[in-house]
N, C-alpha and C positions, 0 to 999 in steps of 0.2 A: 585681239588681246589689248587691254587698256595700257597706254604708255605710262611708265613709272616716272614720277616727278623727280626733280633734282634732289630734293630733300630726302626722298625715299631711297634713291640710289646712293647718296652719300652715307646714309645710315646703314644701308646694306653692306657697303664696302668696308665700313668700320668694324663690322661683325666678323667677316672672314668666312669664306665658303667651307662648309663642313665642320666648322669649329664647334666645340661643346664647352659650356662654361659652368662654373659653380654658381650657386644662387646669388651671392653678393655681386659678382661680376655681371651676371645676366640682368639683374635689376638695374645696375648702373648703365649698361648699354641701352636698355629699353627706355629708361628715363631720358638719356641723352638723345635718343632718336625720336622722341615725342615732340615734334616741332610745330604741330598744328596750332591754329589760333584759338582753339578751345581746349578745355582740360580733358585730354584723352583718357579713356578707360584702359587700365592695364589688365590684359586678359591672359589666362593660362589655358593651355590645351594639354591634356594628358591622354596618351594612347595606352590603353590597358590590354593585357593579354586575356581577354574574356570574350565570350560569345553571348551577347545579350538576348539572343533568340531563345536561350535556355533559361528558364526561371531561376535555376539555382546559380546562375552566373550574373544576375542583375546586380549592378552596383548603384546604389542611390543613398542619399542621406542629407543631413542638414548640418551646417556649421555657422557659428557666430564668429565672424572674423574679429580679431582683437582690436583692429583699428577701423572697423566699418568698411563700407564699400565706396563711400564718397557720393552715394546716390540714395535718396529717400524714395523707396518704392511706394506705389499706390497699392493700398490693401483693401480687399473686398471681404466682407464678413456676412455669412448667411446665419441669421439669428432672429429670434422673436422676443418680444417683451423686454424683461429686465436685461437679458443678455444683449439685445440689440442696443439698448441704452448704454450698457457697459462698453460695447465696442465703439460706439460713437465718442464716448468720453475718452477712450484710450487713444483716439486719433485715427480710426479707420476712415478711409475715404469714401467707401460705399458700404451701406448697411441695408439689409432687406431680407425678405423671405421669397414668397412666390413672385412678388413684383420684381425683385432683382433677378430671379431665375428667368422671367420673361424677357428682360432686357438682354441677358447673356444669350439666351436662345435666339434673340433677334440680331445678334452680332455685336452688341456693345461689350467690348472686352478691354476697356481702358483701365486695367489694373494688372499688377505684377505678381501679387500673392493672393491666394484665396483661402479663407479660413471658414470653418463651419462648426456649429455646435452639433453634437451627435444626433439630436432629434431632427436636424435639418437634412440629414443625409438621404432621406427618402426623396426629398426635392432635388438636392444637388446630384444625386445618383443619375437622374434623368439627363443631366448635362454632360455625362461622361464623354460623349463623342465630340463635344465642343471644347471642354476643359482638358481632357486627357492628352490630345496631341500637342497641346501647348505647355504641358507639364504643370497645369494649374489645379488638377483635381486634389481636393483636400485628402489628407492621409493621416491616420492616427499615429503611424510610426514616425512621421515628420513633425508631429505636434500641431498639425493644422486642422485636426478634428479634435476639439477640446471644449470643455465647459469654461476653462480659464481663458476667455477671449482677451482679457486685458494683457496677460502675459504674452499670449501669442502675437497680438498686434504690436506690442512694445518690442518684442524680439525681431519681428519682421522689419519694423521701422529702424531698429538699431544696428543693422548690419548683418543680420542672419541671412544666409543664402542656402538654397537647395541645389543639389547636384544630382544628375542622373546620366548614366552612360548611354550614348546614342548607339544606333544599329551598327556602326562601324567600329565600336569599341572605344570611342573617344568621349571625354568629358570636357566641356568648355565652361568657363566661368570668369566673371569679372572679379578681380581681387584688389581693386583700389583705383586710384587716379594718378595721373602723371604728376600732379601737384603734391602727392604724398612724399614724405621723406623716404630715403632708401631704407632706413631702419624699419619704418612702418610697413613698407611693401614686403620686406623680407619676412617680418613677423606674420603677415597675412598669408603669404605663400606657404610658409612652414605649417601654419595651422590648417590650411586647406589640404595640403598633401597628407598631413597626419590624419585628417578625416577620411580621406580616400583609402589610406592604408587600413584604418580601423574598419572600413566597410568591405574589406576583401572577403569574397565568398569562400566558405570553407572548402568547396570542391574545386577551386581553381588550381591547376597544376602549371608548372613552368614559371616563366617570367611574368610577374603581375604588372609591374609598371615599366612599360617598354620604352616610351619616349615622353619627354616633357618639354614644352616650348613656352616662352613668354613673349608677349608682344604688346604694343600699344595700338589703339584704334587705327591709326594711319601709318604705323611703322612696320618694319619687317620683323619676322619671328626670330627669336634667339633660342637656339637649341641648348638645353641644359644637360649636364652630365648626371645621369640618373643615379649612379653610384654615390655621388657626392651629396645627394639629397636624402640620404637615409637617416640623418640625424634630426 
């Protein structure tokens, strides 16, 4: 097991074993514990009472954080003709059709968001085994299969993030940077949790949101009081 550094141990001791905090206090503690020499990402982990193995309990969605993520993602767009030109003008990092598909199939995956026009799904569909496991497969429900590529690219560049529950029932996401103000991080976390609540499957019984924790890239996790996050 890797030995924990002095900064990590000091931050962990300030949190207290088994303590649960309200959102404002959790954000304050996480920011205080982010002592790395780079601008750490503030991450949230939500443990849901769902079984993703059942299609009717899958939780996924998209949310535009009010204060952005602090990171500008690389966006790939599958499009032809005028729509390809539109995507380029909108700021897409990679634009193409069959040529882009060949690169992806060959292992070139240097992008964070993948968008496609509907007519390109015959090409993109063949990349399911490559894009799917990475959560990059375009999906009309998430707005990434669309003819309005300008809007899709601008949203992706402007702080929109996708979320999807993992096999263990956990959703991870970055909700900002340590350099953000406490108020900005609180707003982002509230918006993110609101999106997860809105995505609750109708068939889920019992406790939906079981545990929520906030952390920075190099810092310890801060457990939050779920009951206090209902607002």
